[in-house]
N, C-alpha and C positions, 0 to 999 in steps of 0.2 A: 500380716502387718503388725507392727508393735503399736503400743499406745501412742508413741510419738508420731509414727507414720499415719495413724488414724487422724491425729490433729492436723498434720500437714495436708492430708487429703481434704479435710473440711475447709482449710484456708484456700486451697486451689479451687474448690467448688465456688467459694465466695468471690474469688478473684475473677473466675471465668464468667460469673453472672454479671459482674461490674463491666467487663469488657465485651459482653454479649457474644461469648465464644463457648462452644461445647467444652465441658471439663476435660474431655479426652485430648483436646488440642494442647492442653497445658499440663498433662499428667507428668511430664518430665520435671516439673517444679516440685513434685512431691518429695524429692530428695532433700529439699531445703528445710531449714528450721522453720517451724510454724510461726514463731515470733517475727522472723524476718519477712515471711510472706504477709503477715498482717500489716507490718510497716509499709511494705510495697503497695498493698491495696489502699491504705490510707493516703499515701502520697499520690497514687494514681487518681483517687477521688478528689483530693485537693487540687490537682492539676486541672481536672475537668471543670471545677467550680471557679478557680481563681483566674483562669485565662480571660474570661469575659465579665468579671465581677462588676466593673463600672457600667457596662451596658445593662446588666441585670438590675442594678440599682435604679437606673433611669426608667426602665420599664416598670419596676415596682412603684416608683413615685407616680408615674403616669396613671397607674391602675387606680389610684385614689381619686382621680378626677372624673371617673365615669361611675354610673350607677352599678351597684354590686351585680345585679342580674346580667347587665350587658358585659361587664368585665368577665364574669364567669363563662358566659357564652363564647366570648372571643378566646379566652384561655383554652377552652375545650375544643373549639372547632377551627381555630386559626393557629394558635401557638403549639398545641399538642402537649403530651405528657412530659417529654424530655425537657423542653424549654421551661414549662411550668415548674418542674422540679428544681431547676437551677434558680429560677426567680424566687421560689418559696423560701429559699435560704436567706434572702435579704428583705422579705416582707415584714411589716409590722405584725406582731403575733395575733392580735384580735382581728385585724383586717384579713389575715390568712384564714383564720377559723371561720369568719363570716363568709368568705369566698367558698371555702370547702363545703359549707352548708348548702350552697346553691349548685353543687356539682353531684352528678350521679355516682353511685358506688363503683360502677365498672370503670369510669374514668379515673377516679381516685385510686383504684387498684393499679392502673397503668402508671399513674404518677408515683405511687409508692415504690414501685420497682426501680424507678430512676432516682428517687430521693435519697439524700444523705441525712439520716435522722439526727446526726450530731448537730447539724445546722438548724434543725427544726424541732428541737426537743420540747420547747415550750408550746409550740403549735400542737404537737401530738398529745401532750399532756392535757391541753385545753379542749380538745375535741370531745364531743359527747361519746360515751362508751358504746352506745348502741350503733352510732355511725361507724366507729372503728370496727365493731363486730361485723357489720355489713360488708365492709371492705375486706376483712379477714376471710369471710366466707367466699368471696369472689377469688381472692388469692389462693385459698385452699383448693378450689376447683381447678385453678390454673397451675397448681403445684409450684407456686412461687414461694418455696420454703425459705430461701435465702432472704428475701425481702422481709418476710414476717419475723425471721430470727433477728434482724437488725433493729426492729422496732420495739421489741419487748422491754428493753431497759429504759425506754422513754414513756412507757404507758402507765396509767394509774392501775391500781388493783381492780377497780370496778371494770375498767376496759379489758383487763386480762380475763376476768371472770366471764364477761360477755363473749369474748372470743373463744374461751374454752367450751362454751355451750354450743358453738356452731362448727367446731372442728372435731374430726375423728381422732382416736388414740394414735393411729398410725401417722396421721399428720403431725401430732405433737412430738412423736419420736423423731421424725424427719426434721422438724423445726429445731428441736433441741440440739441436734448435731451441728447445725450452722448458727446457733444462737450466739450473739455477742455477749460476752461477760458471764462468768460463772455465777455471779450474784443474782443475775436475772433468772438463771435456771432454777436456783433454789427458791426464788420468790414464786415462780410459776408452780413448782411442785407443792409449795406450802398452801397454794390456793386450790389444790386438787383434792377431791375426796379419796378416802381409802379404796373405795370400790373402783373409782376411776383409775387409780394407780394400778390396781390389780388387772384391770382391762388393758392397760398399756403394756403390762408384762406379757399378757397373752398375745397382744398384737405383735410383740417382738418375735414371737414364734410363728404366728400365722402369716405375717407379712415379711418374714425373713429380715427383721430389723434388729437382730441382736448386736451387730456392731455398733449401731447408733445407741442402743440401750446401754451397752458396756461403756461407751464413751461418756454417757450421762453419769453413770455411777462413778467414773473416774474423776469427774469434774466437780461433784458436790462435796460438801464437808464429810469427814469420816462418820460422824454421828448419823447424818441423813442417809449416807450410803449404806450403813449398817441396817437402818430401819427398812430401806427399800430391799436390801438383801433378805431380811427376815420375811418381808411380804412375798418375795419370790419363792422362798423356801416353803411357803404354804401351798404352792401350786403343785400340780401332779408332775410325774417324772417326764412327761413329754416336753414340758416347757423347760425344765431344768436340764434335760439331756440336750435340748437345742442350744442352750447357753453354753454347755460344755463343748459341744461340737463346734460352735463358732469360736470360742476361745482357743480351741485346739487348731482349727483350720486357719484362723487369722492371726495366730501367735499373739493372743491378747491376754495371756495369763497375768501380765504385769498390770492389767486393769482389774482383773478379777480378785487376785490375792489380797490386795489392801482392803477390799470390801469384806472378805472372809474374817479378817481380824477384828473388824468393828461390829460384826453381827453378834447376836446372842449365842450362847453355847448351843441352845436348842436348834437355832438356824444353821450353825456350822455343822452340827451333828447330822442334820438332814442332808446337807450336801455331801458330807463325808461318807454317807451310806449309799450314795449313787453308784451303781455298777459302772456307769460310763466313766467315772473318775478313776476307778480301780484298774483300768486297762494300762498295760505296761507302757505303751507309747505316750499315753496321756500323762501318767505320773512322771515319766522321763522329761516331758516338755515342761511340766510344772516345776520340777526341780531345777532344770536348766535356767528357766526364767528367774526363779527365786535366788539361786546361787550366783548366777551371772549378773543379776541386776540388783535392785535394792528391796526385794520382796521376801527375803529369807525370814525376817522377823514376822512377816504376815503369814507365811506358810506354817510356821511352827505350831500355833495353836490348833491347826487342823490335823496335824500328824497323829496325836494320841487318840483322836476320834476315828481314825481309819481302822478297818479290820487289820489284824496282825500281819497278814500276808502283804497287804498294801503298805503298811508301815515299813516292812522289811525291804520292799521295793524302793521306797523313798531313800532309805539309807544306802542301798546298793548303788543308786544313781549318784548319791553324794560321794561315795567312795570312788566310783568310776571317774568322777570329775576331779578328784583330789590332786592328781598330778598336774592339772592345768591351772591350779590356783596358787597364789602366793602364800607363804607362811602366815603373813598378817591376816589374809582373808580367811584362812583355815582356823586360826585362833579366834577370829571374830565369830565365825559360824558356830564353833563349839561353845564359846562363852554364852552366846544368846540361847543356845539349846539348854545349857545348864541352868540358866536363869529361869527357864520354864519347867525345870525339874523333869525333863524327858528321860525317865529311868531306863527306857529300853534302848537309848541311843548307842551306848557302847556295846552291849550284847548284839544288837542288830548290825553294827559295823563289823564285828568279829564274824558273825554268821554270814554276812555278805561276802567277806573276804574268803571264807571257806567254800561257800556254795558256788561262787562265780570266779574262783581263782583270782581274787583281787588282793592278794596278800601284800604285794609291794605298795600300791597306793594307800591301802588301809593302814599299814604300819608306818608309812611316811607321814600320814596324817597325824598319827599319835606321837611321832618323834618330834614334829615341829611345834608341838603345843607348849613345850617348856615345863619346868618342874611344877609350877603353881597349878596350871590346868591339869597336868597329869595327876597331881595329888588329889584334885577334886574328883577325878574319875576313878580313883582307887575303890571307893565303896561299890561303884557299879561293876568294876572288874570282878569283884568277888561273886557277883550274881551270874557270871559266865560259867558254863559247865566246866568241870575239871578237864575233860578231854579237849574242849575247845581252847582252854588256856594253855594246855600242853602243846597243842598244834600251833597256836600263835607264837609261843616261845621258840619252838623249833624253827619256824620260818624266819623269825627275827634273828636267830643265830646264823642261819644260812645267809641272810642278807647283810649281816654285820650291823644290825640295827638295835640289838638288845640293849647295849649300854646307853643308847640315846632315849630309851623309854623311861628312864628315871625311876620313880617309885612304882610305876606300872610293871617294871621288869621283875620286881620281887613277887608280885602277885601272879604274873604269868608263869614265872619260873617254878611256882609251887603247884603247877597243874598236875 
């Protein structure tokens, strides 16, 4: 699945929880835009609350006429969690907090699953952090990750810290996947220690949660993603290879490559030396994702750090795709590569054409660049061996493309 498909799947999981349906019953919705799915979920939630709002308000008013202890007893043993969740949205904030203080954690956990946090934000923020952590511990045991993910944005930092203390790293990754709002995700990460973050990276491998971890990296800011990527680079090959395997099998390179660009050079170099990345099918998938999407600029800083053989494979894949791309896209790819001073680009393109018999797409790539870009490639053309230049000129003549190579034609013709 792509990064977009990963987001749609998360929205379907959240919608399924709202409707008390297994996610598998709604998996056909994963083809929809995740933003549209989020709007659908919000409207479904509003419909549940708005239908009987007047009745909820009357019950909320009546609750103030009885002692707190009796009201809490009736709420738990007569009304139940679903009705209490609806009423909570129209209760006075302090009255709701006082009632919650009289209720056991296991009931509040049931109530939390049914609650719309948007309507109870002040109540959540006003509850004691230790009480929220007790509820989170119960929800963690019940694997109610969607409920916990909806509450984070309404909690105080102290409450988040207390919840972090009672949840496992694997729980945190599962919660992050369905967490509402990227800003809440950054806040939680900011409250975690360096060691806790490293344990979460290891949990991604041990619990097969790399899709959730990659979704997290794709949702945070570039700077934070780079720091987390550098932390991952400090782990052993087992964890990094697991990340590569997930990105490959789930087609998630569009989530990985932007992280690579924001990492330190030492972190990128660590990933570039992984043997699992050097495999031909992996490099092909990476190039297809970068060239076909918007991650080409993210891939480029990694290329010079790859072993020479792997670099050549990258350019071979680019050449193989050249005939499927528009001239505008080809010029964009070359311009961005030149901006990063990738000296081996042109020699590798020529070598790829020769070794894989890709002369037609390689020469077409060069012809569509136009005189300006062709002129910028001239210094690199002189670094191509004389035999290779002669071979390129010969094929260009056979294909009738030599005149379209502009200033490159003179260099190749002197092979």
